[in-house]
C-alpha positions, 0 to 999 in steps of 0.5 A, a space after each residue: 050348777 050341774 056339780 051339785 051333789 057330785 064329786 070333783 075327781 078329775 078335770 076330764 069329768 067336767 064340761 068346758 061350760 062347767 069349768 067356766 062356771 066354776 071360774 066365774 064363781 071363783 072370781 065372785 068369791 075372790 071379790 067378796 073375800 077382798 071386800 070383806 063381804 060374808 059368803 057363808 053359804 054352807 053354814 053348819 056343814 062338815 068336811 073331812 080332809 084326808 091327807 095321806 100326802 102332806 101339803 101346805 097350799 091344799 090343806 090351808 086352801 081347803 080349811 080357809 075356804 071351808 071356814 069362809 063358807 061357814 063349814 067345819 073341817 076335821 083333818 085326818 093324816 096317816 097317823 090318826 086314821 085307820 084307812 087301809 090298816 084296821 078298816 078297809 077303804 070301802 068301810 071308811 068311806 061309808 062311815 065318813 059319809 054318814 058323819 060328813 057332808 063332803 070328803 077331801 082326799 090327797 094321796 096316792 092312786 086315783 082309784 082311792 079317791 074314786 072308791 071314796 066317791 063310790 061308797 061314801 054317798 057324799 061329794 068327794 074332792 080330789 086334793 091330789 093323786 098320782 094321776 090327777 090334780 084338778 083343784 090346781 088346774 082351776 087355780 091355774 086357769 083363774 090366774 091365766 084369765 086374770 092376766 090374759 082375759 081369756 083361756 081360749 087360744 092362750 099358749 101354755 108350754 109345760 116343761 119337765 116330766 109330764 107323765 103324772 098329775 100336773 102334766 095329765 091334768 094340764 093336758 086335759 084342761 087345756 084341751 077342754 078350754 081350747 088352749 094351745 098346749 105344748 109339752 117340752 121334754 124328752 119323749 120318755 117323759 110324755 104322758 100316756 098315749 091313751 090320755 093324749 088320744 082322748 085329749 086330741 079327741 076333745 081338742 077337735 071339738 074345742 079348737 085346742 092345739 096339742 103339741 110335743 116339742 123336745 127342743 125347749 127353746 123352740 117350744 116356748 117361742 111366743 108362749 103366754 105361759 111357761 109352766 114347770 113343776 118339781 122333777 120328782 113327784 111326791 111318793 117317788 123314791 129319792 134315788 131317781 133324782 140323779 137320772 131326772 136331773 141329768 135328763 131334765 136340766 136342759 128343760 130348766 126354766 131360766 133367763 135364757 129360756 124366758 127370753 126365747 119365750 118373749 116379754 109377754 110370757 108369764 111363769 107359773 109353777 104349782 109349788 113347792 119349788 126348788 129354786 134356791 137353797 132355802 129347803 132341806 131337799 134343795 140343800 141335800 140335792 146341792 150337796 149331791 149334784 152341785 145344782 143350787 137351782 133345779 126346775 127353775 132359777 131363782 132369777 125367774 122365780 122372783 122376776 116380774 114375769 112370775 105369777 106363782 103367788 097369784 096362782 097359789 092364792 087362787 087355790 083357796 078361791 077355786 076350792 071354795 067354788 068347788 065346795 059351794 057348787 057341790 054342797 049349795 043348791 042355790 049356787 
C-alpha cells in the first residue's frame, strides 16, 4: 500500500483508491477480530500516543488496535510530557522518532501534527486536531459501507457547526469518495471557502455532489445518513454555548427531522453526545439553558435508525488498518 512509511494527517492527502484499500483492510481485520484469528503483523514495534486533548474512543481504539497488531504503546498526556514547555516541538519529535516506530497526536492545531511528521522521521497519525479528524472519517465510511454496501452516491447530511474538524473532514472525504454531501446550518457555520473550493475541484473528478442548505428539513429529504456533532468543539470556551444553542437548536436531530429524511435514513454521531442528562456538561447546560437534549434527542440516539455504536467500534478496526498500512511492508 502506498501508505507504507508515511504519515496519516488528513483525508485530503489520500487518493480515493487508498481510502478504498484502507477500508478493505479494516474489514479484513474486523473479520479476523470477530473470529479470534491472530493478526500480530507489527510484532515488537512501539507507538507513542500523545494526547493534549482527552479521549475515550481514540485512546482505546489506538491501544487495543496496537495490542492486536503486537505493538506496545506509551501514553503521554500534558502532565507527563515536556512538549512546548522545557522542550520544543521539533526536539520532541526528533527524540520520539529515535525511540518509537510511530507517533499518534491528538490535540490542537494541525500545524503541530504536521511538524511532528516533518521532524520525527517516523509515521505520525492524526488522532484529532482543530482542523481535521481523519481516523473518524475512515470509521464513518466503513460503517456506511457495512449498512449501504457502497459509498458512491450515498447522501449524507451534516447538521450543525461545519467549520471545524468533523465538517472539514467529512466534506473532504465525501468529495473524494463520490458521495452526495449536504451541509445544513446557518451560513456563518459553513466551512472555509478555500476548502470548499478545493473539494468542489475534487468532486468534479469523482462525481461527488456538494450542497449547502439552511433549511434542515429540506436538507435531509431523502438522506441516507443524518450526521451531527456536539455544537462546541473541544478547546473552545464554555461562554460560547449560549450563542451556539440559540443558533443551532433549529438543527437538532429529532424525531420530526428524521421523519423528513425517511425510514431509510440512519443517524450517525462521532461521540460524545449531549443527548440526555447523563453527563456533567449536559446537566450544567440544562441548569443554564433548560434544554435536556442538544444536538440530538435521546429518542433518535437510542432508536433503531441510530448506528453510532457500530461507528464507535469501527474506530478500532480502521485505526488498526492505518497503523498496519504504514508500518508493515507486507500489507
